[in-house]
N, C-alpha and C positions, 0 to 999 in steps of 0.2 A: 504494500500500500504506500503510495507516494503522497505524503501530506505536504501541503504548501503552507509555509509560515507567512504571516502577514509581513510585508516589508517594514523594516525598521525605519523610523523617521529620526533624523537628527535635528534637534532643535538647538539652534545657536542662540545663546543668551548673551546679551552684552552687559557688561558691568559699567555702570555710570562712571564717567571720568570726572575727577575734580580738577580744579585749577591748582597747579603747583607754582607757588611764587617763591622766589629766592629773596630773602632779606638782603639789604646792602652788604652786610658782613659775609653772608653766604655767597653772594655774587663775586665779591672780592676773593674769597677763598677759592672758588671755582676758577677764576681767571689766573690766580697765582699758581694753582696746581697745574693748569695747562701750560703756563709759561715755563715753570720749573721742569715739567716733563719733557717739553720740546727741547729746552736747552741741554738737559742731561741725557736724554735717550733718543731724541730726534722726532721728526714730524710724524713718522708712522706710529710710534708708540703713543704720541700725543693724541692722534686720531682714535686709536684703540681705547685709550683711557677715557677720552671724552665720551665715546660711545657707551662705555660701561657705566659711567655716571649718569648719562642721559637715559639709559635703560632703567636704571634704579629709580630715577625721578618719574619715569613713566609708570613703573610699578606702583609708586606711591600714589599716583593720580587715580589708579584703579583700586588699590588696596591700601587705604590709609592706616590699617592695622598691621601692616608689614613691619618687620623689624621687631625690636624688643622694647618693652616699656622702660622709660628712664625717669620715673617719678622722683628719683634721687636728684635729678637736675631741677625739675619743677613739675607740678601736676600736669599730666597730659603729654609730656615730652616723650618722644620715641627716638630710637636710633636704628640705622640700617648700615651695615658694613658693606663697603664696595672696595674690594681689594685692600689696599693699605689705608683707606680713608673711611671715615664714619660720617654719615649724614645725620644731623640732629634736626628734628622737625616736630610739628604738632598740627593738629587739625584746628585751624583758626576760625573756621565757619563750616556750615553744613556742606558746602561745595568747594572748600579751599583748604589746601595744605600749605603751611609756611615752613620753608627750610630756613633754619636759623643759622647754622654753621655747617661747613664741610671741613672736617679736621683730620689731619694725619692721626693714625691710631696712637702714636706716641705723644701727641700734644695733650696738654692739660685741659681736658674738657671742663673740669670744675671751675677754672678761671675764665673760660671762654664762652660757656653756654649759660645764658641767663634767661629768665622768663621775660619775653618781650612785652608781656601785658602789664609789666610794672612790678 
């Protein structure tokens, strides 16, 4: 007996994207990281590292709960490791993520990451 199964349907669900905004300090961090990377390891490595950080930022836009909670910095703070750097962020509104800093893993986050809300 040859039974036919109903065709499976794939339902693609999209995850709402939030705006990811880099605070001025985070934008400076990002620019400095890319400049240092280019000077030290060349344009190709700079492009790869930039892509890795941008992929992480895109992940945050879709999954703001990504990374790990960092309430030791301030309530609602989270961090996400990207190779040798750590992105510190929080959900600043229902549709917005604010990146506060992008620091090398050896930098003192305690001195650099502060609650931007006061």
